[in-house]
C-alpha positions as CSV (number, residue, x, y, z in Angstrom):
1,X,3.4,-10.3,18.6
2,X,-0.5,-8.1,19.0
3,X,-1.3,-4.9,18.0
4,X,-0.4,-2.6,21.0
5,X,-3.6,-0.5,20.5
6,X,-6.8,-1.3,23.1
7,X,-9.4,-1.8,20.1
8,X,-8.8,-2.2,16.5
9,X,-10.1,0.4,13.6
10,X,-12.6,-1.8,13.0
11,X,-13.7,-1.7,16.2
12,X,-13.4,2.3,16.0
13,X,-15.4,3.0,13.3
14,X,-18.4,0.7,14.8
15,X,-18.3,2.4,18.0
16,X,-18.3,6.1,16.4
17,X,-19.8,5.8,13.2
18,X,-23.4,6.7,14.4
19,X,-22.1,9.2,16.4
20,X,-19.7,10.9,13.8
21,X,-22.0,10.2,10.7
22,X,-25.0,12.0,12.0
23,X,-22.6,15.0,12.9
24,X,-21.3,14.9,9.3
25,X,-24.8,14.9,7.9
26,X,-26.0,17.9,10.0
27,X,-22.6,19.5,8.2
28,X,-24.2,18.9,4.9
29,X,-21.6,15.5,3.9
30,X,-22.3,13.0,1.3
31,X,-23.0,9.5,3.6
32,X,-23.4,6.3,2.8
33,X,-23.3,3.5,4.3
34,X,-22.3,-0.3,3.1
35,X,-24.8,-2.8,3.0
36,X,-25.1,-4.3,6.6
37,X,-25.5,-7.7,5.1
38,X,-21.8,-7.3,3.5
39,X,-18.4,-8.5,4.7
40,X,-17.8,-5.1,5.2
41,X,-20.7,-3.9,8.0
42,X,-18.6,-0.8,8.9
43,X,-17.5,0.4,5.5
44,X,-18.9,4.0,5.8
45,X,-18.5,6.9,3.4
46,X,-18.2,10.4,4.1
47,X,-17.9,12.2,0.7
48,X,-16.1,15.9,1.2
49,X,-16.0,18.0,-2.2
50,X,-12.1,18.8,-2.7
51,X,-9.0,17.8,-2.2
52,X,-7.1,17.7,1.2
53,X,-5.8,20.4,2.8
54,X,-1.9,21.1,1.3
55,X,0.2,21.1,4.9
56,X,3.2,23.5,4.6
57,X,6.5,21.8,4.5
58,X,5.1,18.7,4.9
59,X,6.1,16.0,2.4
60,X,3.3,13.1,1.1
61,X,4.0,9.8,0.0
62,X,1.1,8.6,-2.2
63,X,-0.4,4.9,-1.9
64,X,-1.4,3.6,-5.7
65,X,-3.3,0.1,-5.0
66,X,-4.9,-2.5,-7.0
67,X,-5.1,-1.0,-10.8
68,X,-6.0,-4.0,-12.1
69,X,-9.5,-3.4,-13.5
70,X,-8.4,0.4,-14.8
71,X,-5.6,-1.5,-16.7
72,X,-8.3,-3.7,-18.0
73,X,-11.4,-1.7,-18.1
74,X,-11.0,2.0,-17.4
75,X,-7.6,3.4,-18.3
76,X,-8.9,7.0,-18.2
77,X,-9.0,6.7,-14.6
78,X,-5.8,5.1,-14.2
79,X,-4.1,8.1,-16.7
80,X,-6.3,10.7,-13.9
81,X,-5.2,9.1,-10.9
82,X,-0.7,9.4,-12.0
83,X,-2.3,12.7,-13.8
84,X,-2.5,14.3,-10.8
85,X,0.0,13.0,-8.6
86,X,2.5,14.6,-11.2
87,X,0.6,18.3,-11.0
88,X,0.2,17.9,-7.2
89,X,4.1,16.7,-7.2
90,X,5.7,20.6,-6.5
91,X,2.4,21.7,-4.4
92,X,2.2,18.7,-2.1
93,X,6.0,17.8,-1.9
94,X,5.5,14.2,-2.9
95,X,8.3,12.1,-2.4
96,X,7.7,9.0,-3.4
97,X,4.8,7.2,-5.3
98,X,4.1,3.1,-3.6
99,X,2.0,0.5,-6.5
100,X,0.8,-1.9,-4.3
101,X,0.8,-4.6,-7.1
102,X,-2.1,-6.2,-9.1
103,X,-0.7,-3.7,-11.4
104,X,-2.7,-5.7,-14.7
105,X,-5.7,-8.1,-14.1
106,X,-4.8,-10.9,-16.7
107,X,-1.3,-10.0,-17.5
108,X,-1.7,-9.1,-21.0
109,X,-0.2,-6.9,-23.4
110,X,-3.2,-4.5,-23.9
111,X,-3.2,-4.0,-20.1
112,X,0.5,-3.6,-19.5
113,X,0.3,-1.0,-22.4
114,X,-2.1,0.5,-20.8
115,X,-0.3,0.3,-17.3
116,X,3.1,1.6,-18.7
117,X,1.3,4.6,-19.7
118,X,-0.6,6.0,-17.0
119,X,3.2,5.5,-15.0
120,X,4.5,7.3,-17.8
121,X,2.4,10.0,-16.9
122,X,4.3,10.8,-13.7
123,X,7.3,11.6,-15.4
124,X,10.0,13.0,-12.7
125,X,8.2,11.7,-9.9
126,X,10.0,8.5,-8.2
127,X,7.8,5.5,-7.9
128,X,8.2,1.6,-7.2
129,X,5.6,-1.1,-8.2
130,X,5.0,-4.3,-6.2
131,X,3.5,-7.3,-8.0
132,X,0.1,-8.8,-7.5
133,X,-1.4,-12.1,-7.8
134,X,-2.6,-11.0,-10.8
135,X,0.5,-9.9,-12.3
136,X,2.0,-13.5,-12.6
137,X,1.2,-16.4,-15.3
138,X,-1.2,-16.6,-18.1
139,X,-4.5,-14.5,-17.2
140,X,-3.4,-13.6,-14.2
141,X,-3.9,-17.2,-12.5
142,X,-0.1,-16.7,-10.6
143,X,0.2,-20.5,-10.9
144,X,4.2,-19.6,-11.6
145,X,6.4,-16.7,-11.3
146,X,6.2,-15.5,-15.4
147,X,5.3,-12.2,-15.7
148,X,5.1,-9.3,-18.4
149,X,6.3,-6.6,-16.1
150,X,9.9,-6.5,-17.3
151,X,9.2,-6.3,-21.0
152,X,7.0,-3.1,-20.5
153,X,8.6,-2.1,-17.4
154,X,12.9,-2.7,-18.3
155,X,15.0,-2.9,-15.6
156,X,17.7,-0.2,-17.4
157,X,14.7,2.4,-17.0
158,X,14.1,1.3,-12.9
159,X,17.8,1.9,-13.0
160,X,17.4,5.5,-14.3
161,X,15.2,6.4,-11.8
162,X,15.5,8.3,-8.8
163,X,16.0,6.8,-5.6
164,X,16.7,3.1,-7.5
165,X,19.2,1.0,-4.9
166,X,19.2,-2.4,-6.3
167,X,17.3,-6.0,-6.8
168,X,17.4,-8.9,-5.5
169,X,20.7,-10.4,-6.0
170,X,19.9,-13.7,-7.6
171,X,17.5,-12.1,-10.0
172,X,19.3,-8.6,-10.6
173,X,17.5,-8.3,-13.8
174,X,14.0,-8.8,-11.9
175,X,12.1,-5.4,-10.6
176,X,9.9,-7.9,-8.5
177,X,12.4,-7.5,-5.7
178,X,13.6,-4.0,-5.1
179,X,14.7,-1.4,-3.1
180,X,14.8,2.4,-2.9
181,X,15.9,5.4,-0.9
182,X,15.0,9.3,-0.7
183,X,14.9,11.7,1.6
184,X,11.7,13.5,3.2
185,X,10.3,15.9,6.0
186,X,14.0,15.2,7.5
187,X,14.3,11.5,7.5
188,X,16.4,9.2,5.4
189,X,13.8,6.4,3.6
190,X,14.0,3.1,2.7
191,X,11.2,1.5,0.7
192,X,11.8,-2.4,0.4
193,X,9.0,-3.7,-2.1
194,X,8.7,-8.0,-2.0
195,X,6.7,-9.8,-4.4
196,X,3.7,-11.7,-4.0
197,X,4.2,-14.3,-2.3
198,X,8.1,-13.6,-1.3
199,X,10.1,-16.7,-1.3
200,X,12.4,-17.4,1.9
201,X,15.6,-16.2,-0.1
202,X,13.9,-13.1,-0.9
203,X,13.8,-12.9,3.0
204,X,16.9,-13.5,3.4
205,X,18.0,-10.6,1.0
206,X,15.2,-8.2,2.2
207,X,16.8,-8.5,5.5
208,X,20.5,-7.7,4.2
209,X,19.2,-4.7,2.7
210,X,17.1,-3.6,5.5
211,X,20.1,-4.0,8.0
212,X,22.8,-2.4,5.9
213,X,20.8,1.1,6.4
214,X,19.5,0.8,9.9
215,X,19.4,4.7,9.7
216,X,16.9,4.4,7.0
217,X,13.2,4.7,8.5
218,X,11.8,1.7,6.4
219,X,8.8,1.0,4.6
220,X,7.8,-2.1,3.3
221,X,5.9,-2.6,0.4
222,X,3.7,-6.5,-0.7
223,X,0.6,-7.1,-2.4
224,X,-0.4,-9.6,0.8
225,X,0.3,-8.6,4.2
226,X,-2.8,-7.4,6.3
227,X,-6.5,-8.8,6.3
228,X,-9.4,-6.8,6.4
229,X,-10.3,-7.8,9.7
230,X,-6.7,-6.0,11.3
231,X,-5.0,-9.5,11.8
232,X,-2.0,-10.8,9.6
233,X,-3.0,-13.5,7.1
234,X,-1.7,-16.1,8.9
235,X,-1.9,-20.1,6.9
236,X,-0.6,-22.1,9.8
237,X,-3.4,-20.1,12.2
238,X,-6.5,-19.9,9.9
239,X,-5.9,-21.1,6.9
240,X,-8.6,-20.5,4.7
241,X,-10.7,-18.8,7.4
242,X,-8.7,-16.1,5.6
243,X,-9.8,-15.5,1.9
244,X,-6.8,-15.4,-1.0
245,X,-3.9,-16.5,1.5
246,X,-0.7,-16.1,-1.0
247,X,-0.6,-19.8,0.3
248,X,-3.6,-20.8,-1.3
249,X,-2.2,-20.1,-5.0
250,X,-0.3,-22.6,-7.1
251,X,2.8,-20.3,-7.3
252,X,3.3,-21.9,-3.6
253,X,3.5,-25.2,-4.9
254,X,7.1,-24.6,-6.3
255,X,9.0,-22.8,-3.0
256,X,8.1,-22.2,0.1
257,X,6.5,-18.8,0.4
258,X,5.7,-16.5,3.1
259,X,2.1,-14.7,4.4
260,X,1.7,-11.6,6.5
261,X,2.5,-13.7,9.8
262,X,5.5,-14.9,8.2
263,X,6.7,-11.7,6.7
264,X,6.2,-10.0,10.3
265,X,8.0,-12.8,12.5
266,X,11.1,-13.5,9.6
267,X,11.5,-9.8,8.6
268,X,9.5,-6.8,10.0
269,X,9.7,-7.6,13.5
270,X,13.4,-8.2,13.8
271,X,14.3,-4.6,12.7
272,X,13.5,-1.7,14.7
273,X,14.1,1.1,12.0
274,X,10.9,-0.7,10.2
275,X,8.1,1.6,10.3
276,X,5.6,0.8,8.3
277,X,4.3,-2.4,6.0
278,X,1.9,-1.7,3.4
279,X,-0.4,-3.8,1.3
280,X,-3.6,-4.1,-0.9
281,X,-5.1,-7.4,-2.6
282,X,-7.6,-7.7,0.1
283,X,-11.6,-7.2,-0.7
284,X,-14.6,-7.0,2.1
285,X,-13.9,-3.3,2.5
286,X,-10.7,-3.1,1.5
287,X,-9.2,-1.4,4.6
288,X,-7.7,-2.5,7.6
289,X,-4.8,-0.9,9.9
290,X,-2.9,-2.3,13.0
291,X,0.0,-1.0,15.2
292,X,2.8,-3.7,16.4
293,X,6.1,-3.5,18.0
294,X,9.3,-4.6,16.9
295,X,11.6,-6.6,18.8
296,X,13.1,-3.7,20.0
297,X,9.8,-2.0,20.8
298,X,9.2,0.1,17.5
299,X,5.6,0.9,16.5
300,X,4.7,-0.7,13.1
301,X,1.9,0.8,11.2
302,X,0.6,-2.2,9.0
303,X,-1.8,-0.8,6.5
304,X,-4.2,-2.9,3.9
305,X,-5.6,-0.4,1.3
306,X,-7.5,-1.8,-1.4
307,X,-10.3,0.4,-3.2
308,X,-10.8,-2.3,-6.7
309,X,-14.2,-3.0,-5.2
310,X,-15.8,0.5,-5.6
311,X,-18.0,1.2,-8.7
312,X,-15.5,1.7,-12.0
313,X,-13.0,-0.7,-10.2
314,X,-12.3,1.3,-7.7
315,X,-13.4,5.2,-8.9
316,X,-9.8,6.2,-8.9
317,X,-8.6,6.2,-4.8
318,X,-5.5,7.4,-3.6
319,X,-4.1,7.5,-0.1
320,X,-1.8,10.4,0.7
321,X,0.5,10.0,3.6
322,X,1.5,13.6,4.7
323,X,4.5,13.3,7.0
324,X,4.3,16.8,9.2
325,X,7.3,18.9,9.6
326,X,8.3,18.7,12.7
327,X,7.8,16.2,16.0
328,X,5.9,16.1,18.9
329,X,6.8,13.6,21.9
330,X,6.5,10.5,20.3
331,X,7.9,11.5,17.0
332,X,6.2,12.9,13.7
333,X,2.7,13.0,12.6
334,X,1.5,11.6,9.3
335,X,-1.6,12.8,8.4
336,X,-3.8,9.9,6.3
337,X,-6.4,11.0,3.6
338,X,-8.0,9.6,0.6
339,X,-8.7,11.1,-2.1
340,X,-9.7,10.5,-5.7
341,X,-9.0,12.8,-8.5
342,X,-12.0,11.1,-11.2
343,X,-14.6,12.2,-8.2
344,X,-13.2,15.5,-7.0
345,X,-13.6,14.0,-3.5
346,X,-11.8,13.4,0.0
347,X,-13.4,10.9,1.8
348,X,-13.5,12.0,5.7
349,X,-14.9,8.7,7.2
350,X,-12.8,7.5,10.1
351,X,-11.5,4.6,8.6
352,X,-10.0,6.8,5.7
353,X,-8.9,10.0,7.2
354,X,-7.0,9.7,10.2
355,X,-3.0,10.3,12.0
356,X,-0.5,8.2,13.5
357,X,2.6,9.1,14.7
358,X,6.1,7.9,13.4
359,X,8.6,6.5,15.9
360,X,11.8,9.2,16.5
361,X,14.2,8.5,13.5
362,X,17.5,6.4,14.2
């Protein structure tokens, strides 16, 4: 099913960027535009000193995308991200942290040690970590599903963390596929975290998890779902026109795998309690969003969030989903901010700061 919006985020940025940029520059914002010859001609930075405002009685979900370069080369930036999250857990009422995969770059012990140290700084803040292609196989080549993930983030630790629900029943001691619950902003929430290139049997398991918690607003996280052109990954329809599709990796040769469009058709669209699907992985400008409706008419916000192509492996950027208290006629509002603790700046570009409504809670 196609997005409901009459225009995509990219079209919005393209048509409004000049006008907004001129206004922001006049107000003293720091502006930078990507080179027009790049894959991301509409990438605009409108950097504002300081953190996003704190909304009273709101709840925050933090998106932590692709940390692979931090784990390999810039561990101090990874530390700064998770330290800031921990320090702001109470004032911002941070309910959960969602890591979108590519925790490491080459699946090496040194990188996993760095990642473990950084994530341990979260202390009491609940978190879940999806796996990315770089977390599998020697050198992060994703030719199979071998990974050091479980050696540094053992299942016993996960079971003791707040919100843990369970893992893929065929692989109970692996965290590649897991589900978590929490309560925030007056809703019951379900997080379903799926492996890179999810297998068919994993989707069957996830279908049961979501169906059995129909009164929970569900967020799916997986490493590859939405592409930077505001369409879902679609191997059958677009093939190699979209780079880095899960079907193009060696891991797909062992068992059938699923990309974004297949995940939508087989899983997300079938559940009216699904409200978001979030991924990293994709380069270009590393950003995208679209809204599609489930079979029953629920709006699902789908977001691509990836900053790894920025200086120093991502400049420490995080995405904050601030769920407002109360509701409007369409449901609760979510304010989205991108913030870098290492730069001490917020990006006020319309592709980095926007709002959307959640469907009414079920």
